[in-house]
mmCIF file of the N, C-alpha and C atoms, coordinates in Angstrom:
data_MODEL
# 
_entry.id   MODEL 
# 
loop_
_atom_site.group_PDB 
_atom_site.id 
_atom_site.type_symbol 
_atom_site.label_atom_id 
_atom_site.label_alt_id 
_atom_site.label_comp_id 
_atom_site.label_asym_id 
_atom_site.label_entity_id 
_atom_site.label_seq_id 
_atom_site.pdbx_PDB_ins_code 
_atom_site.Cartn_x 
_atom_site.Cartn_y 
_atom_site.Cartn_z 
_atom_site.occupancy 
_atom_site.B_iso_or_equiv 
_atom_site.pdbx_formal_charge 
_atom_site.auth_seq_id 
_atom_site.auth_comp_id 
_atom_site.auth_asym_id 
_atom_site.auth_atom_id 
_atom_site.pdbx_PDB_model_num 
ATOM 1   N N  . UNK A 1 1  ? 46.509  122.342 84.822 1.00 0.00 ? 1  UNK A N  1 
ATOM 2   C CA . UNK A 1 1  ? 47.367  121.836 83.774 1.00 0.00 ? 1  UNK A CA 1 
ATOM 3   C C  . UNK A 1 1  ? 47.318  120.314 83.802 1.00 0.00 ? 1  UNK A C  1 
ATOM 4   N N  . UNK A 1 2  ? 46.900  119.696 82.718 1.00 0.00 ? 2  UNK A N  1 
ATOM 5   C CA . UNK A 1 2  ? 46.797  118.225 82.693 1.00 0.00 ? 2  UNK A CA 1 
ATOM 6   C C  . UNK A 1 2  ? 48.184  117.575 82.677 1.00 0.00 ? 2  UNK A C  1 
ATOM 7   N N  . UNK A 1 3  ? 48.284  116.448 83.371 1.00 0.00 ? 3  UNK A N  1 
ATOM 8   C CA . UNK A 1 3  ? 49.547  115.704 83.415 1.00 0.00 ? 3  UNK A CA 1 
ATOM 9   C C  . UNK A 1 3  ? 49.495  114.611 82.354 1.00 0.00 ? 3  UNK A C  1 
ATOM 10  N N  . UNK A 1 4  ? 50.480  114.604 81.492 1.00 0.00 ? 4  UNK A N  1 
ATOM 11  C CA . UNK A 1 4  ? 50.541  113.578 80.450 1.00 0.00 ? 4  UNK A CA 1 
ATOM 12  C C  . UNK A 1 4  ? 51.209  112.334 81.028 1.00 0.00 ? 4  UNK A C  1 
ATOM 13  N N  . UNK A 1 5  ? 50.446  111.280 81.194 1.00 0.00 ? 5  UNK A N  1 
ATOM 14  C CA . UNK A 1 5  ? 50.955  110.050 81.814 1.00 0.00 ? 5  UNK A CA 1 
ATOM 15  C C  . UNK A 1 5  ? 52.029  109.388 80.949 1.00 0.00 ? 5  UNK A C  1 
ATOM 16  N N  . UNK A 1 6  ? 51.980  109.595 79.648 1.00 0.00 ? 6  UNK A N  1 
ATOM 17  C CA . UNK A 1 6  ? 52.968  108.971 78.756 1.00 0.00 ? 6  UNK A CA 1 
ATOM 18  C C  . UNK A 1 6  ? 54.326  109.670 78.849 1.00 0.00 ? 6  UNK A C  1 
ATOM 19  N N  . UNK A 1 7  ? 54.343  110.892 79.286 1.00 0.00 ? 7  UNK A N  1 
ATOM 20  C CA . UNK A 1 7  ? 55.579  111.654 79.351 1.00 0.00 ? 7  UNK A CA 1 
ATOM 21  C C  . UNK A 1 7  ? 56.501  111.124 80.454 1.00 0.00 ? 7  UNK A C  1 
ATOM 22  N N  . UNK A 1 8  ? 55.943  110.731 81.597 1.00 0.00 ? 8  UNK A N  1 
ATOM 23  C CA . UNK A 1 8  ? 56.763  110.240 82.697 1.00 0.00 ? 8  UNK A CA 1 
ATOM 24  C C  . UNK A 1 8  ? 57.589  109.016 82.314 1.00 0.00 ? 8  UNK A C  1 
ATOM 25  N N  . UNK A 1 9  ? 57.004  107.981 81.719 1.00 0.00 ? 9  UNK A N  1 
ATOM 26  C CA . UNK A 1 9  ? 57.830  106.826 81.325 1.00 0.00 ? 9  UNK A CA 1 
ATOM 27  C C  . UNK A 1 9  ? 58.913  107.213 80.306 1.00 0.00 ? 9  UNK A C  1 
ATOM 28  N N  . UNK A 1 10 ? 58.615  108.130 79.424 1.00 0.00 ? 10 UNK A N  1 
ATOM 29  C CA . UNK A 1 10 ? 59.604  108.565 78.439 1.00 0.00 ? 10 UNK A CA 1 
ATOM 30  C C  . UNK A 1 10 ? 60.756  109.282 79.136 1.00 0.00 ? 10 UNK A C  1 
ATOM 31  N N  . UNK A 1 11 ? 60.415  110.163 80.078 1.00 0.00 ? 11 UNK A N  1 
ATOM 32  C CA . UNK A 1 11 ? 61.467  110.870 80.820 1.00 0.00 ? 11 UNK A CA 1 
ATOM 33  C C  . UNK A 1 11 ? 62.315  109.907 81.649 1.00 0.00 ? 11 UNK A C  1 
ATOM 34  N N  . UNK A 1 12 ? 61.652  108.937 82.278 1.00 0.00 ? 12 UNK A N  1 
ATOM 35  C CA . UNK A 1 12 ? 62.394  107.958 83.076 1.00 0.00 ? 12 UNK A CA 1 
ATOM 36  C C  . UNK A 1 12 ? 63.351  107.146 82.203 1.00 0.00 ? 12 UNK A C  1 
ATOM 37  N N  . UNK A 1 13 ? 62.872  106.761 81.029 1.00 0.00 ? 13 UNK A N  1 
ATOM 38  C CA . UNK A 1 13 ? 63.725  105.993 80.106 1.00 0.00 ? 13 UNK A CA 1 
ATOM 39  C C  . UNK A 1 13 ? 64.907  106.830 79.632 1.00 0.00 ? 13 UNK A C  1 
ATOM 40  N N  . UNK A 1 14 ? 64.661  108.087 79.324 1.00 0.00 ? 14 UNK A N  1 
ATOM 41  C CA . UNK A 1 14 ? 65.757  108.971 78.910 1.00 0.00 ? 14 UNK A CA 1 
ATOM 42  C C  . UNK A 1 14 ? 66.767  109.151 80.041 1.00 0.00 ? 14 UNK A C  1 
ATOM 43  N N  . UNK A 1 15 ? 66.262  109.253 81.275 1.00 0.00 ? 15 UNK A N  1 
ATOM 44  C CA . UNK A 1 15 ? 67.144  109.401 82.432 1.00 0.00 ? 15 UNK A CA 1 
ATOM 45  C C  . UNK A 1 15 ? 67.985  108.141 82.621 1.00 0.00 ? 15 UNK A C  1 
ATOM 46  N N  . UNK A 1 16 ? 67.391  106.977 82.530 1.00 0.00 ? 16 UNK A N  1 
ATOM 47  C CA . UNK A 1 16 ? 68.138  105.724 82.657 1.00 0.00 ? 16 UNK A CA 1 
ATOM 48  C C  . UNK A 1 16 ? 69.200  105.628 81.566 1.00 0.00 ? 16 UNK A C  1 
ATOM 49  N N  . UNK A 1 17 ? 68.821  105.997 80.362 1.00 0.00 ? 17 UNK A N  1 
ATOM 50  C CA . UNK A 1 17 ? 69.761  105.959 79.239 1.00 0.00 ? 17 UNK A CA 1 
ATOM 51  C C  . UNK A 1 17 ? 70.923  106.924 79.486 1.00 0.00 ? 17 UNK A C  1 
ATOM 52  N N  . UNK A 1 18 ? 70.628  108.130 79.935 1.00 0.00 ? 18 UNK A N  1 
ATOM 53  C CA . UNK A 1 18 ? 71.668  109.130 80.199 1.00 0.00 ? 18 UNK A CA 1 
ATOM 54  C C  . UNK A 1 18 ? 72.590  108.680 81.330 1.00 0.00 ? 18 UNK A C  1 
ATOM 55  N N  . UNK A 1 19 ? 72.020  108.099 82.395 1.00 0.00 ? 19 UNK A N  1 
ATOM 56  C CA . UNK A 1 19 ? 72.845  107.617 83.496 1.00 0.00 ? 19 UNK A CA 1 
ATOM 57  C C  . UNK A 1 19 ? 73.739  106.472 83.061 1.00 0.00 ? 19 UNK A C  1 
ATOM 58  N N  . UNK A 1 20 ? 73.205  105.583 82.231 1.00 0.00 ? 20 UNK A N  1 
ATOM 59  C CA . UNK A 1 20 ? 73.987  104.467 81.710 1.00 0.00 ? 20 UNK A CA 1 
ATOM 60  C C  . UNK A 1 20 ? 75.154  104.972 80.863 1.00 0.00 ? 20 UNK A C  1 
ATOM 61  N N  . UNK A 1 21 ? 74.878  105.957 79.999 1.00 0.00 ? 21 UNK A N  1 
ATOM 62  C CA . UNK A 1 21 ? 75.920  106.536 79.154 1.00 0.00 ? 21 UNK A CA 1 
ATOM 63  C C  . UNK A 1 21 ? 76.976  107.248 79.990 1.00 0.00 ? 21 UNK A C  1 
ATOM 64  N N  . UNK A 1 22 ? 76.543  107.937 81.049 1.00 0.00 ? 22 UNK A N  1 
ATOM 65  C CA . UNK A 1 22 ? 77.473  108.627 81.936 1.00 0.00 ? 22 UNK A CA 1 
ATOM 66  C C  . UNK A 1 22 ? 78.415  107.630 82.608 1.00 0.00 ? 22 UNK A C  1 
ATOM 67  N N  . UNK A 1 23 ? 77.875  106.536 83.148 1.00 0.00 ? 23 UNK A N  1 
ATOM 68  C CA . UNK A 1 23 ? 78.708  105.526 83.801 1.00 0.00 ? 23 UNK A CA 1 
ATOM 69  C C  . UNK A 1 23 ? 79.681  104.902 82.806 1.00 0.00 ? 23 UNK A C  1 
ATOM 70  N N  . UNK A 1 24 ? 79.220  104.649 81.603 1.00 0.00 ? 24 UNK A N  1 
ATOM 71  C CA . UNK A 1 24 ? 80.088  104.085 80.566 1.00 0.00 ? 24 UNK A CA 1 
ATOM 72  C C  . UNK A 1 24 ? 81.227  105.052 80.242 1.00 0.00 ? 24 UNK A C  1 
ATOM 73  N N  . UNK A 1 25 ? 80.922  106.327 80.121 1.00 0.00 ? 25 UNK A N  1 
ATOM 74  C CA . UNK A 1 25 ? 81.949  107.334 79.826 1.00 0.00 ? 25 UNK A CA 1 
ATOM 75  C C  . UNK A 1 25 ? 82.937  107.452 80.981 1.00 0.00 ? 25 UNK A C  1 
ATOM 76  N N  . UNK A 1 26 ? 82.455  107.361 82.218 1.00 0.00 ? 26 UNK A N  1 
ATOM 77  C CA . UNK A 1 26 ? 83.343  107.433 83.376 1.00 0.00 ? 26 UNK A CA 1 
ATOM 78  C C  . UNK A 1 26 ? 84.283  106.224 83.417 1.00 0.00 ? 26 UNK A C  1 
ATOM 79  N N  . UNK A 1 27 ? 83.754  105.037 83.109 1.00 0.00 ? 27 UNK A N  1 
ATOM 80  C CA . UNK A 1 27 ? 84.611  103.841 83.061 1.00 0.00 ? 27 UNK A CA 1 
ATOM 81  C C  . UNK A 1 27 ? 85.670  103.987 81.972 1.00 0.00 ? 27 UNK A C  1 
ATOM 82  N N  . UNK A 1 28 ? 85.273  104.510 80.816 1.00 0.00 ? 28 UNK A N  1 
ATOM 83  C CA . UNK A 1 28 ? 86.212  104.721 79.721 1.00 0.00 ? 28 UNK A CA 1 
ATOM 84  C C  . UNK A 1 28 ? 87.290  105.724 80.133 1.00 0.00 ? 28 UNK A C  1 
ATOM 85  N N  . UNK A 1 29 ? 86.903  106.767 80.841 1.00 0.00 ? 29 UNK A N  1 
ATOM 86  C CA . UNK A 1 29 ? 87.861  107.766 81.307 1.00 0.00 ? 29 UNK A CA 1 
ATOM 87  C C  . UNK A 1 29 ? 88.896  107.135 82.240 1.00 0.00 ? 29 UNK A C  1 
ATOM 88  N N  . UNK A 1 30 ? 88.438  106.311 83.160 1.00 0.00 ? 30 UNK A N  1 
ATOM 89  C CA . UNK A 1 30 ? 89.348  105.648 84.098 1.00 0.00 ? 30 UNK A CA 1 
ATOM 90  C C  . UNK A 1 30 ? 90.319  104.755 83.331 1.00 0.00 ? 30 UNK A C  1 
ATOM 91  N N  . UNK A 1 31 ? 89.806  103.989 82.360 1.00 0.00 ? 31 UNK A N  1 
ATOM 92  C CA . UNK A 1 31 ? 90.682  103.124 81.564 1.00 0.00 ? 31 UNK A CA 1 
ATOM 93  C C  . UNK A 1 31 ? 91.698  103.939 80.781 1.00 0.00 ? 31 UNK A C  1 
ATOM 94  N N  . UNK A 1 32 ? 91.263  105.057 80.216 1.00 0.00 ? 32 UNK A N  1 
ATOM 95  C CA . UNK A 1 32 ? 92.157  105.912 79.433 1.00 0.00 ? 32 UNK A CA 1 
ATOM 96  C C  . UNK A 1 32 ? 93.235  106.522 80.320 1.00 0.00 ? 32 UNK A C  1 
ATOM 97  N N  . UNK A 1 33 ? 92.856  107.002 81.499 1.00 0.00 ? 33 UNK A N  1 
ATOM 98  C CA . UNK A 1 33 ? 93.842  107.579 82.422 1.00 0.00 ? 33 UNK A CA 1 
ATOM 99  C C  . UNK A 1 33 ? 94.868  106.534 82.840 1.00 0.00 ? 33 UNK A C  1 
ATOM 100 N N  . UNK A 1 34 ? 94.400  105.316 83.104 1.00 0.00 ? 34 UNK A N  1 
ATOM 101 C CA . UNK A 1 34 ? 95.301  104.233 83.482 1.00 0.00 ? 34 UNK A CA 1 
ATOM 102 C C  . UNK A 1 34 ? 96.263  103.908 82.338 1.00 0.00 ? 34 UNK A C  1 
ATOM 103 N N  . UNK A 1 35 ? 95.739  103.887 81.125 1.00 0.00 ? 35 UNK A N  1 
ATOM 104 C CA . UNK A 1 35 ? 96.559  103.618 79.950 1.00 0.00 ? 35 UNK A CA 1 
ATOM 105 C C  . UNK A 1 35 ? 97.602  104.714 79.743 1.00 0.00 ? 35 UNK A C  1 
ATOM 106 N N  . UNK A 1 36 ? 97.204  105.964 79.914 1.00 0.00 ? 36 UNK A N  1 
ATOM 107 C CA . UNK A 1 36 ? 98.136  107.085 79.768 1.00 0.00 ? 36 UNK A CA 1 
ATOM 108 C C  . UNK A 1 36 ? 99.252  106.969 80.798 1.00 0.00 ? 36 UNK A C  1 
ATOM 109 N N  . UNK A 1 37 ? 98.912  106.653 82.020 1.00 0.00 ? 37 UNK A N  1 
ATOM 110 C CA . UNK A 1 37 ? 99.907  106.509 83.078 1.00 0.00 ? 37 UNK A CA 1 
ATOM 111 C C  . UNK A 1 37 ? 100.878 105.373 82.746 1.00 0.00 ? 37 UNK A C  1 
ATOM 112 N N  . UNK A 1 38 ? 100.349 104.247 82.310 1.00 0.00 ? 38 UNK A N  1 
ATOM 113 C CA . UNK A 1 38 ? 101.180 103.086 81.969 1.00 0.00 ? 38 UNK A CA 1 
ATOM 114 C C  . UNK A 1 38 ? 102.150 103.416 80.840 1.00 0.00 ? 38 UNK A C  1 
ATOM 115 N N  . UNK A 1 39 ? 101.635 103.974 79.752 1.00 0.00 ? 39 UNK A N  1 
ATOM 116 C CA . UNK A 1 39 ? 102.490 104.239 78.598 1.00 0.00 ? 39 UNK A CA 1 
ATOM 117 C C  . UNK A 1 39 ? 103.461 105.386 78.863 1.00 0.00 ? 39 UNK A C  1 
ATOM 118 N N  . UNK A 1 40 ? 103.115 106.311 79.729 1.00 0.00 ? 40 UNK A N  1 
ATOM 119 C CA . UNK A 1 40 ? 104.053 107.367 80.112 1.00 0.00 ? 40 UNK A CA 1 
ATOM 120 C C  . UNK A 1 40 ? 105.253 106.774 80.828 1.00 0.00 ? 40 UNK A C  1 
ATOM 121 N N  . UNK A 1 41 ? 105.005 105.804 81.710 1.00 0.00 ? 41 UNK A N  1 
ATOM 122 C CA . UNK A 1 41 ? 106.118 105.147 82.404 1.00 0.00 ? 41 UNK A CA 1 
ATOM 123 C C  . UNK A 1 41 ? 106.999 104.375 81.428 1.00 0.00 ? 41 UNK A C  1 
ATOM 124 N N  . UNK A 1 42 ? 106.382 103.691 80.466 1.00 0.00 ? 42 UNK A N  1 
ATOM 125 C CA . UNK A 1 42 ? 107.149 102.938 79.470 1.00 0.00 ? 42 UNK A CA 1 
ATOM 126 C C  . UNK A 1 42 ? 108.040 103.885 78.673 1.00 0.00 ? 42 UNK A C  1 
ATOM 127 N N  . UNK A 1 43 ? 107.490 104.996 78.210 1.00 0.00 ? 43 UNK A N  1 
ATOM 128 C CA . UNK A 1 43 ? 108.264 105.971 77.430 1.00 0.00 ? 43 UNK A CA 1 
ATOM 129 C C  . UNK A 1 43 ? 109.397 106.538 78.279 1.00 0.00 ? 43 UNK A C  1 
ATOM 130 N N  . UNK A 1 44 ? 109.126 106.866 79.529 1.00 0.00 ? 44 UNK A N  1 
ATOM 131 C CA . UNK A 1 44 ? 110.164 107.407 80.411 1.00 0.00 ? 44 UNK A CA 1 
ATOM 132 C C  . UNK A 1 44 ? 111.281 106.383 80.611 1.00 0.00 ? 44 UNK A C  1 
ATOM 133 N N  . UNK A 1 45 ? 110.925 105.123 80.811 1.00 0.00 ? 45 UNK A N  1 
ATOM 134 C CA . UNK A 1 45 ? 111.937 104.076 80.970 1.00 0.00 ? 45 UNK A CA 1 
ATOM 135 C C  . UNK A 1 45 ? 112.791 103.941 79.719 1.00 0.00 ? 45 UNK A C  1 
ATOM 136 N N  . UNK A 1 46 ? 112.167 103.949 78.552 1.00 0.00 ? 46 UNK A N  1 
ATOM 137 C CA . UNK A 1 46 ? 112.911 103.810 77.301 1.00 0.00 ? 46 UNK A CA 1 
ATOM 138 C C  . UNK A 1 46 ? 113.827 105.007 77.058 1.00 0.00 ? 46 UNK A C  1 
ATOM 139 N N  . UNK A 1 47 ? 113.358 106.206 77.375 1.00 0.00 ? 47 UNK A N  1 
ATOM 140 C CA . UNK A 1 47 ? 114.213 107.389 77.229 1.00 0.00 ? 47 UNK A CA 1 
ATOM 141 C C  . UNK A 1 47 ? 115.404 107.307 78.172 1.00 0.00 ? 47 UNK A C  1 
ATOM 142 N N  . UNK A 1 48 ? 115.171 106.844 79.394 1.00 0.00 ? 48 UNK A N  1 
ATOM 143 C CA . UNK A 1 48 ? 116.255 106.712 80.362 1.00 0.00 ? 48 UNK A CA 1 
ATOM 144 C C  . UNK A 1 48 ? 117.282 105.698 79.878 1.00 0.00 ? 48 UNK A C  1 
ATOM 145 N N  . UNK A 1 49 ? 116.816 104.552 79.361 1.00 0.00 ? 49 UNK A N  1 
ATOM 146 C CA . UNK A 1 49 ? 117.729 103.539 78.844 1.00 0.00 ? 49 UNK A CA 1 
ATOM 147 C C  . UNK A 1 49 ? 118.550 104.088 77.680 1.00 0.00 ? 49 UNK A C  1 
ATOM 148 N N  . UNK A 1 50 ? 117.905 104.837 76.803 1.00 0.00 ? 50 UNK A N  1 
ATOM 149 C CA . UNK A 1 50 ? 118.612 105.406 75.652 1.00 0.00 ? 50 UNK A CA 1 
ATOM 150 C C  . UNK A 1 50 ? 119.669 106.404 76.128 1.00 0.00 ? 50 UNK A C  1 
ATOM 151 N N  . UNK A 1 51 ? 119.337 107.208 77.115 1.00 0.00 ? 51 UNK A N  1 
ATOM 152 C CA . UNK A 1 51 ? 120.289 108.179 77.659 1.00 0.00 ? 51 UNK A CA 1 
ATOM 153 C C  . UNK A 1 51 ? 121.490 107.455 78.262 1.00 0.00 ? 51 UNK A C  1 
ATOM 154 N N  . UNK A 1 52 ? 121.243 106.398 78.992 1.00 0.00 ? 52 UNK A N  1 
ATOM 155 C CA . UNK A 1 52 ? 122.339 105.645 79.599 1.00 0.00 ? 52 UNK A CA 1 
ATOM 156 C C  . UNK A 1 52 ? 123.195 104.972 78.544 1.00 0.00 ? 52 UNK A C  1 
ATOM 157 N N  . UNK A 1 53 ? 122.584 104.517 77.445 1.00 0.00 ? 53 UNK A N  1 
ATOM 158 C CA . UNK A 1 53 ? 123.321 103.802 76.404 1.00 0.00 ? 53 UNK A CA 1 
ATOM 159 C C  . UNK A 1 53 ? 124.280 104.726 75.658 1.00 0.00 ? 53 UNK A C  1 
ATOM 160 N N  . UNK A 1 54 ? 123.956 106.001 75.523 1.00 0.00 ? 54 UNK A N  1 
ATOM 161 C CA . UNK A 1 54 ? 124.809 106.897 74.743 1.00 0.00 ? 54 UNK A CA 1 
ATOM 162 C C  . UNK A 1 54 ? 125.643 107.831 75.608 1.00 0.00 ? 54 UNK A C  1 
ATOM 163 N N  . UNK A 1 55 ? 125.505 107.741 76.914 1.00 0.00 ? 55 UNK A N  1 
ATOM 164 C CA . UNK A 1 55 ? 126.263 108.633 77.788 1.00 0.00 ? 55 UNK A CA 1 
ATOM 165 C C  . UNK A 1 55 ? 127.732 108.212 77.786 1.00 0.00 ? 55 UNK A C  1 
ATOM 166 N N  . UNK A 1 56 ? 128.646 109.153 77.531 1.00 0.00 ? 56 UNK A N  1 
ATOM 167 C CA . UNK A 1 56 ? 130.075 108.811 77.560 1.00 0.00 ? 56 UNK A CA 1 
ATOM 168 C C  . UNK A 1 56 ? 130.520 108.519 78.993 1.00 0.00 ? 56 UNK A C  1 
ATOM 169 N N  . UNK A 1 57 ? 131.587 107.771 79.147 1.00 0.00 ? 57 UNK A N  1 
ATOM 170 C CA . UNK A 1 57 ? 132.074 107.480 80.503 1.00 0.00 ? 57 UNK A CA 1 
ATOM 171 C C  . UNK A 1 57 ? 132.479 108.763 81.220 1.00 0.00 ? 57 UNK A C  1 
ATOM 172 N N  . UNK A 1 58 ? 132.361 108.762 82.512 1.00 0.00 ? 58 UNK A N  1 
ATOM 173 C CA . UNK A 1 58 ? 132.684 109.944 83.292 1.00 0.00 ? 58 UNK A CA 1 
ATOM 174 C C  . UNK A 1 58 ? 134.193 110.125 83.454 1.00 0.00 ? 58 UNK A C  1 
ATOM 175 N N  . UNK A 1 59 ? 134.946 109.058 83.357 1.00 0.00 ? 59 UNK A N  1 
ATOM 176 C CA . UNK A 1 59 ? 136.405 109.142 83.418 1.00 0.00 ? 59 UNK A CA 1 
ATOM 177 C C  . UNK A 1 59 ? 136.976 108.150 82.416 1.00 0.00 ? 59 UNK A C  1 
ATOM 178 N N  . UNK A 1 60 ? 138.228 108.366 82.055 1.00 0.00 ? 60 UNK A N  1 
ATOM 179 C CA . UNK A 1 60 ? 138.851 107.524 81.031 1.00 0.00 ? 60 UNK A CA 1 
ATOM 180 C C  . UNK A 1 60 ? 139.214 106.155 81.624 1.00 0.00 ? 60 UNK A C  1 
ATOM 181 N N  . UNK A 1 61 ? 139.463 105.202 80.745 1.00 0.00 ? 61 UNK A N  1 
ATOM 182 C CA . UNK A 1 61 ? 139.832 103.854 81.212 1.00 0.00 ? 61 UNK A CA 1 
ATOM 183 C C  . UNK A 1 61 ? 141.158 103.868 81.958 1.00 0.00 ? 61 UNK A C  1 
ATOM 184 N N  . UNK A 1 62 ? 142.081 104.749 81.552 1.00 0.00 ? 62 UNK A N  1 
ATOM 185 C CA . UNK A 1 62 ? 143.379 104.837 82.226 1.00 0.00 ? 62 UNK A CA 1 
ATOM 186 C C  . UNK A 1 62 ? 143.200 105.231 83.680 1.00 0.00 ? 62 UNK A C  1 
ATOM 187 N N  . UNK A 1 63 ? 142.317 106.197 83.936 1.00 0.00 ? 63 UNK A N  1 
ATOM 188 C CA . UNK A 1 63 ? 142.091 106.638 85.305 1.00 0.00 ? 63 UNK A CA 1 
ATOM 189 C C  . UNK A 1 63 ? 141.434 105.552 86.133 1.00 0.00 ? 63 UNK A C  1 
ATOM 190 N N  . UNK A 1 64 ? 140.581 104.768 85.518 1.00 0.00 ? 64 UNK A N  1 
ATOM 191 C CA . UNK A 1 64 ? 139.879 103.724 86.265 1.00 0.00 ? 64 UNK A CA 1 
ATOM 192 C C  . UNK A 1 64 ? 140.810 102.567 86.602 1.00 0.00 ? 64 UNK A C  1 
ATOM 193 N N  . UNK A 1 65 ? 141.898 102.377 85.845 1.00 0.00 ? 65 UNK A N  1 
ATOM 194 C CA . UNK A 1 65 ? 142.853 101.294 86.112 1.00 0.00 ? 65 UNK A CA 1 
ATOM 195 C C  . UNK A 1 65 ? 143.755 101.642 87.293 1.00 0.00 ? 65 UNK A C  1 
ATOM 196 N N  . UNK A 1 66 ? 143.928 102.905 87.598 1.00 0.00 ? 66 UNK A N  1 
ATOM 197 C CA . UNK A 1 66 ? 144.845 103.323 88.674 1.00 0.00 ? 66 UNK A CA 1 
ATOM 198 C C  . UNK A 1 66 ? 144.325 103.017 90.036 1.00 0.00 ? 66 UNK A C  1 
# 
């Protein structure tokens, strides 16, 4: 079976391209996960603040003065 010398450089180039794309996708995934984590904390903080802002007092002012 004859070996096509032109095929090897083409395969190597495709492999380099695929590896480059894989690394780029992995970097994007890491950035996206970091962003999701960051914005999840922001949303949780804002929900907590909103809950605290509308929570009624646990006891009346009269009881707290005693």
